[in-house]
N, C-alpha and C positions, 0 to 999 in steps of 0.2 A: 504494499499499499504506500503510495507516494505521500509522504508526510507534509511536504511543503504547501500544497494547496489546502490541506486540512487545517494547518496552522494559520493560513491566511483567512479562510472563510469561517472556520468554526466559531471564533469569538463573535462574529457578526450574526451567525445563525442563532446562537444562544442569546445574544443581546436583543435581537428582534423578538424572540419568543418572550423574553422577560419583560420587554417594554409593553407588549400586548397585555401581559398579565397584570403588571403594575398600573398601567393606564386604566384598564377595565375595572380594577378594584376600587377606583375613586371616581371614575367618570359618571357612574350611575347616580351618585348622590344628587348632582345638580338637576337631573332630569326627573326626579321622583314626582314633583307636582304635575308636570306635563304627562307623565305616564299614568298617574292616577286619574287625570281628567279623561284621557283617551280610553282607559279601561273601565271608567265609570265606578271608581271606588275612591275611598278617602286616602290621602297620602300616608296616614299612619298605618293603614293595612298593608302598605307596600314595604314595610320594614323587613318582612320576610325575604324580599328580593335581595337585600343586602346581607342579612344574617345567613341565609342559606348558602351563599357563596363562601363566606368566611368559615362556616362550620365544615363544609365538605373539604375545603382547603386544609383546615387544621387536622382533620381526621385522616386524610389520605396522604399527606406528606410523609409520615413515618414509614409507610409501606413502599415508598418509591425506590428506596435503596435495594430492597429485596427483589423488586421487579426488575431493576436494571441488572442485578447480578444474575438473575435467573433467565431473563429473555434478551438481554443485550441493550446497550444504550441507544443504538440506532432505532431499533424497533419501538422501544418504550417512548423515546422522545418524539419519534414520528407520530405514533398513535396519540400521544398527549396533545401535540399541536393540532392533529386532525380532529380530535374530540373537542378541543377548545374552539377551533374554527367553526365546526359544525354546530356546536351548541350556541355560539354567538349568532349564527343565522337563525336558529330556533328562537332565541330571545327576541330578535327583531320581528319574527313572524308570529309571536305569541298573541292569542286572541283573548286570553283571560289571565287572571293572576295565578291560578294553579299551574298552567302551562309555563308561565314565565319563571315561577319559582323552581319548577322541575328542571328547566333549561339552565338556570343559574347554578343549580346543584351539580349538573353535569359539567358545566363550565369550570366549577371549582375543582372537580376531579382532574380535568385536563391540566389546569394550572398547577395543581399539587405535584404532578409528575414532571412538569417542565423545569421548574427552578432547580431542584436537587440533582436531577439527572443531567441537565445541561451543565451544571457546575462540576459534576463528576467527570463528564467528558473533557472539560477544560483541564482538570487536575491530572487526568491520565494521559493527555496528549502532550502537555508542555512539561519540560523539566522545571525544577523548582526555581532555577535562576531566571526562567522566562515567565514564571507564573504571575508575577506582579503586573507585568505589562498586559498579559492576556486578561487577567481579572479586571483591569481598568475598563476594558470594553464592556464587561458584563455588569459592573456596578453602576455605571452612569444611567442606564435606563431605570434602575431601581430608585435613583435619586430624582430623575426628571419626571417619571410617570405620575407620582402623586401630586407634583406641582402643576403639571399640565392638565390633569384629569378634570378638575372642576371648571377650569377655563374653557377647555375644548368642549366639554359637555354642555356648558351654558351656551356657547356659540352655535353648536349643532342644533340644539333645541330651538334657539332663537331663529335660525335661518331655515331649517327644514323640519324634521320631526325627531322624536326620541328614538325611533326605530333605527335611524342611521347611526346612532351611537354604537350599536352592536354590529351593523353591517360593515363598519369601517375596518373591523378585524378580518373580514373574509379575504380581501386581496392580499393583505399582509401575511395571513396564514398560508395561503396558496404559494406565495413566493418562498416562505420558510420551508414548506414541505419539499419544494423542488431542491432547495439548497441542502436539506437534510439527506435527501436521496443521493445527492452527488458527493457531499463532503462530510457527512457525519460518521465518525468512527464507530465501530461496534465492539464495545468492551463488555466482558462478562466477568462474573466472579470466578475465583480459582476453583471453588467447589460449591455445588448447590447446597444451600442450607434451607431447612424447613421454615415455613412462615410461623412466627410466634402468634398463634391465634389468641391465647390468653392475654399476652402482652398488648396485642392490638385492641382487644376489648377494653382492658383496663385503661390504657393510655388514651385510646381514641375517645372513649366516653368521657374520661376526665377532662381532656383538652376541649372537646366539643362543648361540654357543659360550662367550662370556665370561659371559653370564647364567647358563648351566647350571653353569659351574665355580664361580661365586659361590654358587649355590644348594646345591650338593652338598658344598662345601668343609667339612671337619670332620665330615661326617655319613656319607659313604660311604668305603669302603676303597679309595681311589685313591692309588696310590703316588706319591711325590714326583716321580719322573722323568716319569711319564705326565702328571701335573698340569702340570709345567713346560713340557713339549712342547706340550700343548694350549693353555696360556696364551700361549706364544710364537706359536703359530699364529694365535690370535684377534687378538693385537696386530698381527701382520703383515698380516692381512686388513683391519683397520681402517686401517693405514698405507697399504695399497694403495688403499683407497677414497679417502683424502685426496689421494693423487697423482692418481687418476682424476678426482676432483671438480674439480681445478684445470684439467684438460684438456677436460672435457666441456662441451658447449654448454648442456645442460639436465641438470645433476646432480640426483640424488635429494635431497640436502641441500646447499644452496648455502652453502658455508663462507665466502663473501665477506661475508655478513651480519655476521660477527664483527668486521669493520672498524668497525662502528658501536659506539661506546664504551659507550653505555648497555645495548645488547643484550649485548655481550661481558661486561661486568662482571656484569650480572644473571645470565646463564646460567652463566658460569664460577664467579663468586663463590657463586652458589646451589649449584652442584655441590659446592664445597669445604665449605660450611656444612653441607650434608646429610650429609657424612661423619661429622660429630659428632653430629647429632640423629637420624639415620635409624634408629639401633638402639634408641632409648629405648622405643618401643612394645613391644619384645620384652624389653628388659633390666629395665624397671621391674616388670612382673609377676613376673619371675624373682627380683628382690630381695624383693618382698612375700611370695611363696609359699615359695621355697626358702630365702631368707635369713632372713626374719622368721617363717616358719611360719604365715602367714595362710591361711585357706581361699580357694578360687578366687573365690567370690562377693564376699568382702570386698576381695580384690585388684582385682576388676573395678570395685567402687565407688570405690576410691581413684584410678582413672583418670578418673572423671567430672569432678572439678574442672578437669582439663586441658582437657576439651571445653568446659566452662562458660567458662573464661578465653578460649578461642579465639572463642567466639560473642560474648562481651562486647566484645572488641577490634574486632569487625566494625563497631561503631557509632562507634569512636573513631579508627580508623586514618587516615581521610581528613583529619580535623582535625589529627592529629599530623603527618602528612606535609605538609599545607598550611602548617603553621606553621614546621616545622624543616627541611623538605627531605629528599630521599632520601639524600644523602650523610651528613648528620649522623645521621639515624635509623638507617641500616643499620650504620654504624660502632659507635654506642653500643649499639644493640639486640643486635647479634651478640655483643658483649662480655657483655651482661647474660644472654643465653642460656647462654654458657659458664660464667658464675659460678653460675647456678642449677643447671646440670648438675653442677658441682663440689660444690655444697652437698649434693647427694644422697649424696655419699660419707660424710656424717656421720649418715645415717639408719640406725638400728639398731632392734632389737625394743623398745628402751626409749623410742624417740622417740614422743611423743604423735601420734595419728592426725590431730589437727587441724593439727599442724605440717606433716605430710606432705601433707595436703590443700592447705594454703596454698602449699607448694612446687609442687604440681601446677598450681594456679591460676596462679601466676607463670609457669610454663613454658608453659602454653597461651596466656597473654596475649602473651608475647614471641614465641612461635613464630608466632602468627597475624599479628602486625604484620610479622614478618620475611618470611613467604611472600606476604602481600598486597603488600608493598613490592617484592620481587624480581619477582613475576609481573606486576605492572602496569608497572614501570619498563622491563621488557624491550621494550615496544612504544611507548615514548615517542617514539622517533625513527624508527620503522619506517613506511615509506610504504605506502599501501593495497595496491598491487600485490604487495608483499613480505609481506603479513600472513600468507598461507597458509604460505609457506615458514618464516617466523619461528615460527609456532605449532607446526609440525611439528618443527623443530629443538629448541625449548624443551621440548616434550613428550617427545621422545626422550631428551634428556639428563636430564630430571627422572626418568624411569623408571629409567635407568641409575644415577643418583645414589642413588635409594632402595635399589637392590640393593647398591650399594657401601657405603652407610651401615649397612645391616643386617649385612653381612659384616664391616665394620670393627669394629662393636660386639661381635659374637659372637667374633671372632678375638682381640680384646684380652682379653675375659673368659676365654676358653679359655687364653690365654697365661699370665695371672696365676693361674689355677686350677691349672695344671700337671697333676700326676698325682693330685691330691686328688679323691675321689669327690664327686659332686654331692649326696650325702646328708649330707656334712659341712657343717652350716649355717655354722659359723664360717669355713671355708675359702671357701665360696661368697660369703658376705657380704664378706670381705676382698677377693676377686677383683673383685667388682662395684664396691666402693669405689674400687679402683685404676683400674678401667675408666672410672668416672665422672670421676675426676680427669683421666685422659688424654684422654677425649672432650671434657671442658670446656676443657682447654688447646688442643686442636685447633680447637675452635669459636672461641675467642678469637683464635687465630692467623689463622683465616679472615677475620677482620674487616679484615685488611690489604688484602685484595683490593678493598674498597670505597673505599680511599683514592684510587683512580684516578679516582673520580667528581669532577665539579665541583659547586660549590654550586648552580648553576642547573639541573643535569641533572634531567630528569623533571618540570619545572615545567608542561609542557603537560598532564600527567596530574594532578599534585597541586594546581595552581592554575588550570588552564585556559590556553588560548593565544588570542591575538588573530588568529592566522593559521590556525585550524583549517579543514579542509574542511567544507563544508556537509553 
């Protein structure tokens, strides 16, 4: 197999699929009112359209590694993109809410297979000294998708109809399928392992319940007692899985990989960091529109510098990490992200738009370096036979941390807002300012997790290694 064209095209294939998945996970939110009017239901009843996607995503990600080892990365990734593309068309053709929810669940199944399997193909194709550059192509869509989603969704609904939100994935998916057929490598596990049914039941049900609780918290009328009982149940299910995983010969997620320092710090440290930054794609438009009174289109434009900063850092992150190392970069960069988030607490309607754009540019730049660093360092000391399991664990916890981050940001804002109405611009602005200060402090605090790294950690990725496998 000619490796050169694979290395040229594979990052773009994975990036295209990941962009579809990330864009689709946020683009629907803006279109909910138009969808409700078209389907003759209330907007609140369409909450299932969002939650069904997240639930199926959370449940199916853990099984993706087993499928890739068993059936091969090319087949699983191709089927995942085909399912996602087909279900996108079904969403656009939906004539009622049950059909739309079912199509969104199927879409979540496809998305769950794309991210970890695509990342696995990248890890198995590139040597560790090339991994950082390759991962940069993959991480940018994950940063840009949530920023573009609300804006693109609003523009599509304004100009055409909500159905085109889903149809836009079809031509992209068809191009991705062609590239997969030509350039996707087919990697399999060294030995077939049985599927951990008990682990899948425990972990899947625990994560599904926890994701659902995070999604509906503060939006549905669920009494405190019921919420506490369900939260306790989800935690017990996850604890039961941890106990099961220590006893099972072939666990769904092999927790022993957390003994590897670089993997543990990357995944756990990244989880804590995302608690601070995960809510910003939602809170910043909230500040611009409800706090400052800007129209939706202008609010969307103010999110563009963040995407521009993320793309610009793609060309610099390898040099920065090669010169300063993962430990120093992650410690300093995490603090810088926290400071930038805190500075947003000074933004008011009197703040020049150019200053806000510069803050967004800085946020995108630091975020891009942060996620490129964490995502590539996770595999610095992972052996090839463990790459599938490592990718599955990292993808699963990344999805959970994104949900936690969004919940953390919205809960803080709601706490500071209190009983004040959301139409009170001064109260909304004050609540968001306090939330930004709190999230900034939390992000700075998360930098402590990276002190566990050693100065030489990750050098096989940032500077190359003399002992890499051929």
